[in-house]
C-alpha positions, 0 to 999 in steps of 0.5 A: 516511457511505456511502463508496464505495472504488475500491481493492484490499482482502483477499479470501477468496482473498487475505487478505493483500492491501493490509492498509493499505487493509483497516485503513482500512476496519475503523477507518471501520466501527468509527466508524459509516460504511459502506464498499463497495469495488469492487476495482481501480476496476473500473467498466464504463460500455459503451452496447451501440450504441456499435460501429464494427462494420456490418451483421449483425456490428454486430447481434451485437456489440449482442446480446453487449453487452447480454447481458454488461451485463445478464444476465451471471453475477456482474454487480453481485454484492455479496460479503463477506469476514470475518476476525478484524478485521471484514468487507469488503463488495466488488464484483469489478466493476460494469458499466452500460449508461450513466452515467445507470444507474450514478448511479441505482445510486450514489444508490440506494446512498446514497454520499456520496463516492468515495475511490480509492486508487492512481492506477491505479484512478482513471482513470474519476473525472474523468468521473464528476465532470465528467458526474455532479457525483460528488465524489472523494478520491484517496490516492496511495501510491508506486509509482502516481506515482513510477515515472512518468518524464518519457518517459510523457507520456500517463500524466502527462497522465492522472495530472495530469487525475485529480489536478486534478480531485479534491476533495482529493489524499492523499499518504502522504509528503512525497517522493511530493507532491514528486515529483508537483509535478516532474511538473506537478501544482500541489498546490493540493488536496494534503494529507499523511496518512501510512499508519498501524499497528494498535496492536492488532497492533504494540506493544512486545516484552516478551522479552529476547534473548541477548547478541550474538544477533542477529535481523534481518529483512526484511518485504515482497515479494521484488521488485526495487524492494525490493531484496530481491536483496541480502539474503543478501549483506547478512547475509554481510557482517554475520556477518564482524563479527557472527557469531551473526546470522540473517536472517528473511525474511517473505513469501517466497511474494510476488515473483519474486526468491524463486528468486534469493534461495534460489540465493544463500542456498545459494551463500553457505552460509547455509542455517542462517542465513536462515529464509523464512516465507510471508506470513502474515494481517496480524494475525500480522505483529507477533509476527514483528516483536517478535522482531526487533533491527532491520528491513532496509528497503533499498528502491530506492524507496518511497512511505513504508515503513509497515513502518518505522512498524509496527517502531517500534511494537514497539520495533524500530529501522530500517536503511533506504535514504535513498530515497523516503519511507523517511527520513520514516518511519525518523526517528531510530529508524534509519539510512538509507543513501544510494544509492552504488556502495558501497551493499551494504558501506554498508548492511551496516556501517549494520547492524552499527552499529545492532546494536552500540549499545544502544536503548531499546525504549520510546524508539523506540516512543514516536516513532511513538505518533500514527502509528495508523489512528485518527488517520489515519482522523480526518484523512480523515474531516474531508476527507470532511465538508469536501467534502460540507458544501460541496456 
């Protein structure tokens, strides 16, 4: 099967971009499927003769568009990025002068279906289906739907057009499906497939730690929606009860809150207690996970929180917020703290509660053993086949 992805994936410049997309592609390849990605769904279909300019300016505009669509450097050039796990084939963008020329390219490459990840990169798909009969699947991951509010009427209309025209809509959590339905989506073509983990990267820890010495961790972007701004204050409160607790922040070079968090670290005199680690390649994340006693996931909202699944696969419990799809990801292997005016104190106390009790890493890992990328991809391929077989 040949699948055309509209999605962001890892590149040579950004090898850590969207690992949950990259992992899907590698699994599909190992099962014998071919995947080519248009980065961010950057598809341009522009007829050079469609211009509102007149006279000489019209002629210049047509010449410019013809040159841009036909002769521009890097036009429709396939790139390849290879890492330890596999190779990715992708276009930074593809451009065509008409829907017919795109369709010819699509058929020439023998693509069977389009799978778009995130609503942001799916805007052209309803028109491709209506004009060319190209079938598509869209996966909704989180902020592409849960950041839409009732004020965003144009965005709601566009999102519903994408969802309703899709052959299948995949939501990574029940929460996201419920939220989409609150915006007017009927859910008829919906299914739920959670994001997964790679068992070659995330597996049980084998080392023993000194009693009463605890390492807690945060893995992700230092941004407001992740509530990373609270991390130093959470650690300060925890240390009042468990003084030998340290915090590691993995991914400190991503997100605009890093300067603030460094400032708060110094202000609270935690320089010797917080370690900042820049983003590492996805295959290295498990090494850090296995060192933890608990993972922190205090997000203000989250589509699912696959990092919670990855931590549990390493035998590590999670203390998260009770927001979005986090409770679905955490299950019984942690504590989810409801929103309140006292969230900071409640969250710190929940971490203390988890650390103060004994936990069986094998039991924690057992709960998520079926959340593998292999099982995730199996379900997605079944969807592809059902659509293709009914064409």
